Structures are given as C-alpha cells and as structure tokens.
C-alpha positions in Angstrom: 88.9 110.2 83.4 90.7 106.9 83.2 94.3 106.9 84.4 96.9 106.8 81.6 98.7 103.5 80.7 101.3 104.4 78.2 104.4 103.8 80.5 106.0 100.5 81.3 105.9 100.2 85.0 106.5 97.5 87.6 103.5 95.2 88.1 101.5 96.1 91.2 99.1 93.9 93.1 95.4 94.9 93.2 92.9 95.2 96.0 92.0 93.2 98.0 95.7 92.6 98.5 97.6 90.0 100.5 101.0 91.5 99.4 102.1 94.9 98.4 100.1 96.4 101.2 100.1 100.1 102.1 99.3 100.6 105.8 98.7 104.2 106.9 98.9 105.7 110.4 96.1 108.0 111.5 97.5 110.3 114.2 94.1 112.0 114.8 92.8 113.0 111.4 89.5 114.8 111.2 86.5 113.2 109.4 87.0 115.7 106.6 90.7 115.0 106.1 90.0 111.3 106.2 87.5 111.7 103.4 89.9 113.8 101.5 92.8 111.3 101.8 90.5 108.4 100.7 89.2 110.4 97.8 92.7 110.9 96.6 94.2 107.5 97.2 91.7 104.8 98.4 92.7 102.3 95.7 96.2 102.3 97.1 95.3 102.0 100.8 94.9 98.6 102.4 95.0 99.1 106.2 94.2 102.3 108.2 95.6 102.2 111.7 94.2 104.4 114.4 97.5 105.2 116.2 98.1 105.2 119.9 94.8 105.9 121.8 93.2 108.2 119.2 90.3 105.8 118.5 89.4 106.0 122.2 89.0 109.8 121.9 87.8 110.3 118.4 84.2 111.6 118.4 84.0 110.9 114.6 85.1 107.3 114.9 81.8 105.7 113.7 81.7 108.0 110.6 85.4 107.3 109.9 84.9 103.6 110.1 82.0 103.8 107.7 84.1 105.7 105.2 86.9 103.1 105.5 84.4 100.3 105.0 82.9 101.9 101.9 86.4 102.4 100.5 87.5 98.8 101.0 90.1 99.7 103.6 90.6 97.6 106.8 90.4 99.6 110.0 92.9 98.6 112.6 93.1 99.4 116.3 96.6 100.4 117.3 98.5 98.2 119.6 99.4 100.8 122.2 95.7 101.2 123.3 95.4 97.4 123.7 98.6 97.3 125.7 97.4 99.9 128.1 94.1 98.1 128.5 96.0 94.8 129.1 98.1 96.6 131.8 94.9 97.6 133.6 93.5 94.1 133.3 90.9 95.3 130.7 92.0 93.7 127.5 88.7 91.9 127.1 86.7 95.1 127.5 89.0 96.7 124.9 88.5 93.9 122.3 84.7 93.8 123.0 84.5 97.6 122.4 86.6 97.3 119.2 84.3 94.6 117.8 81.2 96.6 118.7 82.7 99.8 117.1 83.4 97.9 113.8 87.1 97.4 113.6 88.3 94.7 111.1 91.8 94.3 112.6 93.7 94.8 115.8 97.4 95.2 116.4 98.9 93.1 119.3 102.2 94.5 120.4 104.4 94.7 123.5 106.3 97.9 122.8 105.4 99.8 126.0 103.8 97.3 128.4 105.9 94.9 130.6 104.5 92.0 128.5 106.3 88.7 127.9 106.2 86.9 124.5 103.9 84.3 126.2 101.6 87.1 127.4 101.5 88.6 123.9 100.6 85.2 122.4 97.7 84.7 124.9 96.4 88.1 123.8 97.0 87.3 120.1 94.9 84.1 120.4 92.0 85.9 122.1 92.0 88.7 119.5 92.1 86.2 116.6 88.7 84.9 117.7 87.1 88.1 116.4 89.7 90.0 114.3 92.4 89.9 111.7 95.4 90.3 113.9 98.6 92.2 113.0 101.3 91.8 115.6 104.2 94.1 116.1 107.7 93.1 117.0 110.3 95.5 118.4 110.4 98.0 121.3 109.7 101.7 121.2 112.5 102.2 123.7 115.9 102.5 121.9 117.5 101.1 125.0 115.6 97.8 124.7 116.8 96.8 121.2 116.3 93.2 120.3 119.0 91.1 118.7 118.6 89.8 115.2 118.0 86.3 116.5 115.3 87.6 118.9 113.6 89.4 116.0 113.6 86.3 113.9 112.2 84.1 116.7 109.4 86.4 117.7 108.3 87.0 114.1 108.1 83.2 113.5 106.3 82.5 116.7 103.7 85.3 116.2 102.8 83.9 112.8 102.7 80.3 114.2 100.2 81.6 116.9 97.8 83.0 114.3 99.0 86.5 113.2 98.0 87.4 109.6 100.9 89.8 109.3 103.8 91.0 111.5 104.7 94.7 111.6 108.3 95.7 112.3 108.6 98.5 114.8 109.9 101.8 113.5 107.6 104.4 115.1 106.4 107.5 113.4 109.9 108.9 113.7 111.7 106.0 111.9 114.4 106.0 114.5 113.9 102.8 116.6 113.3 99.1 115.9 114.6 98.2 112.5 116.2 101.6 112.3 119.2 103.2 114.0 118.8 106.6 115.8 119.8 108.4 112.6 117.1 106.6 110.6 119.5 104.2 108.7 118.4 100.6 108.3 119.6 97.8 110.5 120.1 95.4 107.6 120.9 92.4 109.8 117.6 92.8 111.5 115.7 93.2 108.3 117.3 89.9 107.0 116.4 88.2 110.3 112.8 89.3 110.1 112.4 88.1 106.5 114.0 84.8 107.5 111.5 84.4 110.3 108.4 85.2 108.4 108.9 85.4 104.7 108.7 88.7 102.9 105.0 88.5 102.1 104.0 88.3 105.8 106.0 91.3 106.9 104.9 94.9 107.1 107.8 97.2 107.5 107.1 100.5 109.3 108.7 103.0 107.0 107.7 106.6 107.5 110.6 108.1 105.7 111.1 108.4 102.0 114.7 107.1 102.1 113.5 104.1 104.1 110.6 103.4 101.7 112.9 103.6 98.7 115.5 101.3 100.3 112.9 98.7 101.0 111.3 99.0 97.5 114.7 98.7 95.8 115.6 95.7 98.0 112.3 93.7 97.9 110.4 95.2 94.9 107.3 97.2 94.3 105.1 94.9 96.2 106.9 95.1 99.6 104.4 95.7 102.4 104.9 99.1 104.0 103.4 100.6 107.2 103.1 103.8 109.1 102.7 105.8 105.9 101.1 109.3 106.5 97.7 109.2 104.8 98.4 112.4 102.8 101.6 110.8 101.3 100.1 107.6 99.9 100.2 108.7 96.3 103.8 109.8 96.8 104.6 106.3 98.1 102.9 104.8 95.1 105.2 106.8 92.8 108.2 105.3 94.6 106.7 101.8 94.1 106.2 102.4 90.4 109.5 104.1 89.6 107.9 107.5 89.0 110.2 109.3 91.3 113.9 110.1 91.2 114.7 107.7 94.1 113.5 104.6 92.2 113.1 105.8 88.6 115.5 103.2 87.2 113.0 100.5 88.3 110.7 101.7 85.5 113.3 102.6 82.9 114.0 100.0 80.3 117.6 98.9 80.4 119.7 100.3 77.5 121.7 97.9 75.3 125.3 97.5 76.5 
C-alpha cells in the first residue's frame, strides 16, 4: 500500500541524501533484528554505524553488510575500534580489514586514544584513500571538555583535510560532548560547530528525544542526526515531520491572527 499524502508536512530530502541524514548506532544487533529494522525503516536510514568494537566480534557481519548494501544504507566502522588499532600500531591492518569486509565508511575519532589533532588528520588522510570518512569531534571523558573555539577549529580542520561529514560527540548516553551531564545542550558549542563546518556537514549525535526535538526545531527537518537507535528511526521521522507532540506545530498551518 502506498503511504498517505493528505497532510501538509515539512519537505524532506530523499535518498541518496547529502543532508537530512539519519545515522543509526548498532550496539550489537542480531542479523534478524537488523533485517527487521531495515524492513520497517530503510528509506529513512542513511548511515549504519557498527558501534565500538562490535564489528570485530560480529559473526553475522558479512550478512549484515549485504543487507545494508541491498537497502542503500552506508555501513560505517565505528571510531573506537580504529582508535584502539591505532594505539597498537595496527591502524593499517584495521583499514585493510574494513575494506575487505565491505565497509563504505569509517569514522576517525580521538575520543579515547591519546591522539593529537595532527595524528587524527594523518589517519583521516589514509582512510580517505579507500572510504567515505566521517570524523568525530569531542571527548567521551566529561573531564576533557573542549572549549567552543576548540570545537570550531577542529571541525573546520577535519573538513579541510577531507572528511565528508563531522560527527559531534554525544555518546549513546547523550551526556558528554555537546551535552551537559544532565543531557541539556551546550548551545555555545553547537553554534561554534555550525560556524566551523556549516550545518549541512555536521552530524549531531542525538540519542534522546528532547535533544532530537531541539535540533529539529532549531535547524529544521533536514538536520543531520546521529546515534539514533535502529528501532526508533520511524519515531525520529515523526519528529522531523511534525507528527509528534514535541514538534507538531512545525506541520500545523499558522492560524490567522
């Protein structure tokens, strides 16, 4: 059955997208649950990140990558695994393995390893030879928070070095990076990130509904959002389109004064 079209809703970009991306976080889903999530929401999913080191352990990896390819979804290797490989002097082996496995994208980050920005850029340039590269800015350690100026500078330099998009750290918890410990948004950091890269090149990690709603209300339905749980993609799409209480005024025609 064709989807209904009788409501006036915000315009959404269509796949293959360069803006309005939904990037999901796979925290170890089974092949069956991956197939189920794609069956329900593949038209709304753009990037599927294998979080942490799950890809290294996932015995169903080849089958999952085939499912993602068939659904037109980019498969992305998470940055933590590449950081750990870098720390052991095995970044080249990690990238070679990811290419052989069939990943489209890799994330280059420095959230856990003692990596300088220059080190990160060296790794970014190497990865860009074979992959679409997403970089991540921000630390997973709340005690290592960057200033707004540091965020802006690193975002701008990552893009200049060849990153396709920059992901802002927020973790699965939504309590670090661009967020305070209580989950509220560091608006000065968000402004600095956008100034450094432009809204179309930024992917905001936003695992929480209130965080997603704030970003949609601030930047519109086609803001790029990351770290979305795969089973909640349709719920996010309702936020984007104003089909949920948090954003319903975005879809409601304004009444005459």
